[in-house]
C-alpha positions as CSV (number, residue, x, y, z in Angstrom):
1,M,-25.1,22.3,-21.3
2,D,-28.5,20.5,-20.9
3,V,-26.7,17.2,-22.0
4,L,-24.2,17.6,-19.3
5,K,-26.8,18.4,-16.6
6,Y,-28.8,15.3,-17.6
7,K,-25.6,13.1,-17.5
8,F,-24.7,14.4,-14.1
9,Y,-28.3,13.7,-12.9
10,T,-28.5,10.2,-14.2
11,T,-25.0,9.6,-12.8
12,F,-25.2,10.9,-9.2
13,V,-28.8,12.0,-8.3
14,Y,-31.3,9.5,-10.0
15,Q,-32.0,6.8,-7.5
16,N,-29.4,8.2,-5.1
17,R,-26.6,6.7,-7.1
18,W,-24.1,8.9,-5.4
19,E,-24.3,6.4,-2.7
20,F,-22.5,3.8,-4.7
21,F,-19.6,6.3,-5.1
22,L,-19.7,6.9,-1.3
23,D,-19.6,3.3,-0.4
24,G,-16.9,2.7,-3.0
25,F,-14.8,5.6,-1.6
26,L,-15.0,4.3,2.0
27,M,-14.2,0.7,0.8
28,T,-11.2,2.1,-1.1
29,L,-9.9,4.0,2.0
30,L,-10.4,0.8,4.1
31,L,-8.5,-1.5,1.6
32,T,-5.8,1.0,1.0
33,F,-5.0,1.9,4.7
34,A,-5.5,-1.5,6.2
35,S,-3.4,-3.4,3.8
36,F,-0.7,-0.6,3.8
37,L,-0.4,-0.5,7.5
38,G,-0.4,-4.3,7.7
39,G,2.1,-4.3,4.9
40,T,4.4,-1.9,6.6
41,I,4.4,-4.2,9.7
42,L,5.0,-7.4,7.7
43,G,7.6,-5.6,5.5
44,A,9.5,-4.4,8.7
45,A,9.2,-8.1,10.1
46,L,10.5,-9.7,6.8
47,C,13.4,-7.2,6.7
48,G,14.3,-8.1,10.3
49,L,14.5,-11.7,9.5
50,R,16.7,-11.0,6.5
51,L,19.0,-9.1,8.7
52,I,19.6,-12.2,11.0
53,P,22.8,-14.1,10.0
54,N,21.2,-17.4,9.5
55,K,21.4,-18.7,5.8
56,A,18.4,-21.1,6.3
57,I,16.1,-18.2,7.4
58,N,17.4,-15.9,4.7
59,K,16.7,-18.5,2.1
60,C,13.1,-19.1,3.3
61,V,12.3,-15.3,3.6
62,N,13.8,-14.6,0.2
63,A,11.9,-17.3,-1.5
64,L,8.6,-16.1,0.1
65,I,9.3,-12.6,-1.0
66,G,10.2,-13.6,-4.4
67,L,7.1,-15.6,-4.8
68,L,4.8,-12.7,-3.6
69,I,6.7,-10.1,-5.9
70,Q,6.4,-12.3,-9.1
71,L,2.7,-13.3,-8.8
72,P,0.5,-10.6,-10.3
73,T,-1.7,-8.9,-7.7
74,L,-5.0,-10.1,-9.3
75,V,-3.7,-13.7,-9.4
76,L,-2.5,-13.5,-5.8
77,L,-6.0,-12.1,-4.6
78,M,-7.8,-14.8,-6.6
79,V,-5.6,-17.5,-4.9
80,M,-6.3,-16.1,-1.6
81,V,-10.2,-15.9,-2.1
82,Y,-10.8,-19.0,-4.3
83,L,-8.1,-21.4,-3.1
84,V,-6.5,-20.6,0.3
85,F,-9.6,-19.2,2.1
86,S,-12.3,-20.7,0.1
87,K,-13.8,-22.8,2.9
88,A,-12.9,-20.3,5.6
89,S,-15.7,-18.2,7.2
90,L,-14.0,-15.0,6.4
91,S,-15.5,-12.1,4.3
92,V,-14.0,-11.4,0.9
93,V,-12.8,-8.0,2.1
94,V,-10.8,-9.5,4.9
95,V,-9.3,-11.9,2.6
96,V,-8.5,-9.1,0.0
97,I,-6.9,-7.1,2.7
98,F,-4.7,-9.8,3.7
99,G,-3.7,-10.5,0.0
100,L,-3.0,-6.8,-0.6
101,M,-1.0,-6.8,2.7
102,L,1.3,-9.6,1.6
103,K,2.0,-8.1,-1.7
104,C,2.6,-4.6,-0.2
105,G,4.7,-6.3,2.7
106,A,6.8,-8.0,0.1
107,Y,7.8,-4.8,-1.7
108,L,8.3,-2.9,1.5
109,S,10.7,-5.5,2.8
110,E,12.8,-5.0,-0.2
111,I,12.7,-1.2,0.3
112,F,13.5,-1.4,4.0
113,Y,16.4,-3.9,3.5
114,T,18.0,-2.1,0.8
115,A,17.7,1.3,2.7
116,I,19.4,-0.3,5.7
117,K,22.2,-1.9,3.7
118,G,22.8,1.3,2.1
119,V,23.9,2.8,5.3
120,N,27.8,2.9,5.9
121,E,28.3,0.1,8.5
122,G,31.5,1.9,9.7
123,Q,29.2,4.6,11.3
124,A,27.3,2.0,13.5
125,E,30.7,0.3,14.4
126,A,32.1,3.8,15.4
127,A,29.0,4.4,17.5
128,R,29.5,1.2,19.2
129,A,33.1,1.8,19.9
130,L,31.9,4.9,21.7
131,G,29.7,2.8,24.1
132,M,26.5,2.6,22.2
133,S,24.7,-1.0,22.2
134,K,23.9,-2.5,18.9
135,L,20.2,-1.6,19.4
136,Q,21.2,2.0,20.2
137,A,23.6,2.3,17.2
138,F,20.8,1.0,15.0
139,L,18.2,3.4,16.5
140,H,20.3,6.6,16.5
141,I,22.7,5.9,13.4
142,T,21.4,3.5,10.9
143,F,17.6,4.0,11.3
144,P,17.6,7.8,10.7
145,Q,19.7,7.4,7.5
146,S,17.9,4.4,6.2
147,L,14.5,6.3,6.9
148,S,15.4,9.1,4.8
149,A,16.5,6.9,2.0
150,A,13.4,4.7,2.2
151,I,10.8,7.4,2.3
152,P,10.4,8.3,-1.4
153,L,10.0,4.7,-2.4
154,Y,7.6,4.1,0.6
155,K,5.4,6.9,-0.8
156,N,5.5,5.3,-4.1
157,Q,4.5,1.9,-2.7
158,F,1.4,3.7,-1.0
159,I,0.4,5.0,-4.4
160,I,0.9,1.4,-5.8
161,T,-1.2,-0.2,-3.2
162,L,-4.0,2.5,-3.7
163,Q,-4.0,1.7,-7.4
164,E,-4.1,-2.1,-6.7
165,T,-7.4,-1.7,-4.9
166,S,-9.0,-0.9,-8.2
167,L,-8.6,-4.6,-8.9
168,V,-10.9,-5.9,-6.2
169,G,-14.1,-5.3,-8.2
170,T,-13.4,-8.5,-10.1
171,L,-13.8,-10.3,-6.7
172,A,-17.2,-8.6,-6.1
173,V,-15.9,-5.9,-3.7
174,M,-17.6,-2.6,-4.0
175,D,-14.6,-0.2,-4.4
176,L,-14.5,3.1,-6.3
177,T,-13.8,1.5,-9.7
178,K,-16.5,-1.1,-9.3
179,A,-19.0,1.6,-8.3
180,S,-18.1,3.5,-11.4
181,N,-18.6,0.4,-13.5
182,I,-21.9,-0.3,-12.0
183,I,-23.2,3.2,-12.8
184,T,-21.8,3.2,-16.2
185,S,-23.6,-0.1,-17.0
186,R,-26.9,1.7,-16.0
187,T,-26.3,5.0,-17.7
188,L,-24.3,3.8,-20.6
189,D,-22.2,6.9,-20.1
190,A,-18.8,6.7,-18.1
191,F,-17.9,10.5,-18.3
192,F,-18.7,11.9,-14.9
193,G,-18.2,8.6,-13.1
194,L,-14.5,8.4,-14.4
195,I,-13.8,12.1,-13.8
196,L,-14.9,11.6,-10.2
197,I,-13.0,8.5,-9.3
198,S,-9.9,9.8,-11.2
199,A,-10.0,12.9,-9.0
200,I,-10.6,11.1,-5.9
201,Y,-7.6,8.6,-6.5
202,L,-5.3,11.6,-7.3
203,I,-6.4,13.6,-4.2
204,I,-5.9,10.5,-2.0
205,G,-2.5,9.9,-3.5
206,L,-1.4,13.5,-3.1
207,V,-2.5,14.2,0.3
208,C,-1.2,10.8,1.8
209,S,2.2,11.2,-0.1
210,K,2.6,14.7,1.4
211,L,1.8,13.4,5.0
212,I,4.2,10.4,4.5
213,G,6.8,12.7,3.3
214,L,6.7,14.6,6.6
215,L,8.5,11.5,8.0
216,G,11.5,12.5,5.8
217,K,11.9,16.0,7.2
218,K,14.8,16.9,9.6
219,E,12.4,17.7,12.5
220,H,10.7,14.3,12.1
221,L,12.6,11.2,13.3
222,G,15.8,12.5,12.2
223,G,15.5,12.3,8.5
224,V,16.2,14.8,5.7
225,D,13.9,16.7,3.5
226,N,12.5,14.5,0.7
227,D,10.3,17.0,-0.9
């Protein structure tokens, strides 16, 4: 018991080391939510471009999405930091958020596109025959059904984005994983640090997945329950 108390003290209390974890926690939240929100907007935009009946646009968008999906996340972030924005007066955090946003947006565009294409086109055509405009048919018929189909994968992508933030420590960004590694290098004991960050990642993922899942319930945006 005394050994555990000593480990806890050296991990969190001594020299206010808990501040490392707090800073890492806040950075992880910033990276996750900023990149996921930006990725959602980018994914919707790319999906919209793919729905345009123009082969040239479709090929360009598909090529970009394919490139972003095929590149490993860490390699993409390194390209962004050390090549694309190496001479720009931007902080590493901003560049990392942009890189994570690109990766997230590429995957979400696939999710959105597949969900929309999975809706029976005959329903939208029937709605238009009843006097709805193309936009009205999309908002009232296609969108609610595609939303309910996309929500489970959308939640999964949030978890993936959260997990990918653990890579940014290699680029000298103080996230949760980096904070744990720093403390471990000083205490030579990873027990409490890893327990803490594992619990934090788990809680963030569970809570946010539950909140996102509310979008899929019947009383929210016309979806169906995806619990």
